[in-house]
C-alpha positions in Angstrom: 93.6 96.0 70.4 96.4 93.7 72.0 96.4 91.7 75.1 99.6 93.5 76.3 98.8 97.0 75.3 95.5 96.8 77.5 98.1 95.5 80.5 101.0 97.6 79.8 99.1 100.9 82.0 98.5 98.5 85.1 102.8 97.3 84.9 103.6 100.2 84.9 101.6 101.8 88.0 102.4 98.3 89.5 106.4 99.2 88.8 105.4 103.2 90.0 104.3 102.3 93.3 106.1 99.2 94.0 109.6 102.0 93.5 107.8 103.7 95.4 107.0 101.6 98.2 111.1 100.2 99.6 112.0 103.9 98.4 109.6 104.9 101.2 110.3 102.0 103.6 114.8 101.8 102.8 114.2 105.8 104.1 112.1 104.6 106.7 113.9 101.9 107.7 116.9 104.1 108.3 118.9 104.1 105.5 120.6 107.4 105.0 120.6 108.5 100.9 123.6 110.8 101.5 121.1 114.5 100.7 118.6 116.0 102.9 115.2 114.6 102.9 111.4 115.9 104.2 110.3 114.2 107.4 107.1 113.3 106.3 108.4 112.9 102.1 109.5 108.7 102.3 105.7 108.0 104.9 103.9 110.1 102.0 105.8 107.8 99.3 105.5 104.5 101.4 101.8 105.1 101.5 101.1 106.8 98.2 103.3 103.4 97.0 101.3 101.1 98.9 98.0 102.9 97.5 99.0 102.9 94.0 98.8 99.2 94.0 94.8 99.6 94.1 94.4 101.4 90.9 97.0 98.7 89.4 95.1 95.7 90.4 91.8 97.6 89.0 93.2 98.3 85.8 94.7 95.0 85.2 90.9 93.5 86.0 89.6 96.0 83.8 87.6 97.2 86.4 85.2 100.0 86.0 86.8 102.0 89.1 90.3 101.9 87.3 89.9 105.3 85.7 88.6 107.1 88.6 91.2 105.5 90.8 93.6 106.5 88.4 92.7 110.3 88.8 91.9 109.8 92.2 95.9 109.0 92.9 97.3 111.4 90.1 95.8 114.3 91.6 97.3 113.4 94.7 99.9 113.4 93.5 100.0 116.4 91.7 98.7 118.5 95.2 101.3 117.7 96.7 104.1 118.3 93.7 102.5 121.9 93.2 102.7 122.1 97.2 107.2 121.3 97.2 107.5 123.0 94.2 105.6 126.6 96.4 107.3 125.6 99.4 110.5 125.5 97.9 110.5 127.9 95.2 113.9 130.6 95.4 
C-alpha cells in the first residue's frame, strides 16, 4: 500500500482537529458567528479538537493504539450528536 494512503487518515484527523480548535477558540475569544450558539458547544469543540490530535498522531506513527483512540473519539462525537438530536428534535 502506498505511503500516502496510510498517512491520509492521519492528515484528515489532524485537519478536523485543527478546524475544531480554530472554530471553538474563536467563539471562546468572543467572536459572534451571527447565530445562536450553545454555551458549552465551543468548549466541547475546542477540547475535542485538542484530543483529536492524539489519534491523528498515533495514526501517523502507526501506533498500535491508533484504532482504539480513533474509536473512542468517534464514540464521544456520536454520543454528543445523539444527545443534541434528542434534545432539539421538533
